[in-house]
C-alpha positions in Angstrom: 0.0 0.0 0.0 1.2 3.5 -0.8 2.8 5.1 2.2 1.4 8.5 1.2 -2.1 7.1 1.7 -1.2 5.8 5.1 0.0 9.2 6.1 -3.2 10.9 4.8 -5.3 8.5 6.9 -7.2 9.9 9.9 -8.5 8.5 13.1 -11.7 6.7 12.4 -14.8 6.1 14.6 -16.8 2.9 14.6 -16.2 -0.8 14.5 -13.3 -2.9 13.1 -13.6 -6.6 14.0 -10.3 -8.5 13.2 -9.8 -12.2 13.6 -6.5 -13.9 13.0 -5.3 -17.5 13.0 -1.5 -17.4 13.0 0.2 -20.5 11.8 -2.9 -22.7 12.6 -2.5 -22.0 16.3 -6.2 -21.1 16.7 -8.3 -18.2 15.8 -8.1 -15.1 18.1 -10.1 -11.9 18.1 -7.6 -9.0 18.0 -8.7 -5.9 20.0 -8.6 -2.8 17.8 -8.4 0.4 19.8 -6.7 2.4 17.1 -8.8 2.8 13.9 -7.8 4.7 10.8 -9.5 5.4 7.5 -9.0 7.3 4.2 -11.6 7.4 1.5 -12.3 9.1 -1.8 -14.2 7.9 -4.9 -11.3 5.7 -6.1 -9.6 4.6 -2.9 -10.5 3.1 0.5 -8.0 2.4 3.1 -9.0 1.1 6.6 -7.1 -0.3 9.5 -7.4 -1.5 13.0 -4.6 -2.0 15.5 -4.4 -3.1 19.2 -2.4 0.0 20.2 -0.9 3.3 19.1 2.6 1.9 18.3 3.2 1.3 14.5 4.1 -2.3 15.2 1.1 -3.2 17.3 -0.9 -6.2 16.3 -3.6 -5.5 13.7 -4.3 -5.2 10.0 -5.4 -3.1 7.1 -7.2 -3.5 3.8 -7.2 -1.3 0.8 -9.1 -0.9 -2.5 -7.5 1.3 -5.2 -10.5 1.3 -7.6 -13.9 3.0 -7.8 -15.6 2.5 -4.5 -19.2 1.2 -4.8 -21.7 -0.3 -2.4 -22.8 -3.9 -2.8 -19.5 -4.8 -4.5 -17.0 -7.5 -3.7 -13.4 -6.8 -4.8 -11.1 -9.7 -5.3 -7.5 -9.2 -4.2 -5.2 -8.1 -7.0 -1.6 -7.2 -6.7 -1.2 -3.5 -6.1 -4.9 -2.7 -6.4 -6.8 -4.6 -3.7 -5.1 -6.2 -0.7 -4.3 -6.3 2.9 -1.5 -6.5 5.5 -1.3 -8.0 9.0 1.0 -7.2 11.9 1.4 -10.5 13.8 1.3 -11.0 17.5 5.1 -11.1 17.7 6.0 -8.3 15.3 9.6 -8.7 13.9 10.0 -5.6 11.7 7.7 -6.2 8.8 4.0 -6.7 8.2 2.8 -9.9 6.6 1.3 -9.2 3.1 -1.8 -10.7 1.6 -1.5 -13.1 -1.2 -2.9 -11.5 -4.4 -4.9 -14.6 -5.4 -6.5 -15.2 -2.0 -8.7 -12.6 -0.5 -11.6 -10.2 -0.9 -13.2 -7.1 0.5 -16.9 -6.6 0.3 -18.4 -3.1 0.5 -22.0 -3.3 1.7 -22.6 0.4 2.2 -20.6 3.5 1.4 -21.3 7.2 1.6 -18.5 9.3 0.0 -20.0 12.6 1.3 -20.2 11.4 4.9 -17.0 9.4 4.6 -18.6 6.1 5.9 -18.0 2.5 4.8 -19.4 -0.8 6.0 -18.3 -4.2 4.8 -16.2 -7.3 5.4 -12.8 -8.8 4.4 -10.9 -12.1 4.4 -7.4 -13.0 3.2 -4.3 -15.0 3.9 -1.2 -13.1 5.0 2.3 -14.4 4.7 5.6 -13.3 6.2 8.2 -12.1 3.6 10.3 -15.2 4.1 7.3 -17.4 3.6 7.8 -19.2 6.9 4.7 -17.9 8.7 1.1 -17.2 7.7 -2.2 -16.1 9.1 -5.8 -16.5 8.0 -7.5 -13.1 8.5 -11.1 -12.1 8.4 -13.4 -9.5 9.9 -15.8 -6.7 9.3 -16.0 -3.0 9.7 -18.4 -0.1 10.0 -16.3 3.1 10.0 -16.5 6.9 9.7 -13.6 9.1 8.9 
């Protein structure tokens, strides 16, 4: 995801439910106290993290296409994807696999800067040694 978009993101208000199963150790609900969002007509970036530190456990999803309600976006390299910060963060987020994931936008209001939907994907460490199954839902306002 473009670092410029992450810098433009603002604190969000609402709900970001994040579930992760790291390395088949069992699914866990990740508390998300820090929520961020950036949205315009051709981009949606949302994230939820357990704390304020950049390396706290959590994740993000992004869509770099026209944002429309009642639409499911399949993950595509560079256009639709996600990232996950694992429980024991070691310097790099785990990236989504381009062929395995989706974000569904149920409701969106570009004027009010609100979005509601769900996501699921597999994230893998850069060395390929670790992975996590990620899924959740969101209802956020910028």
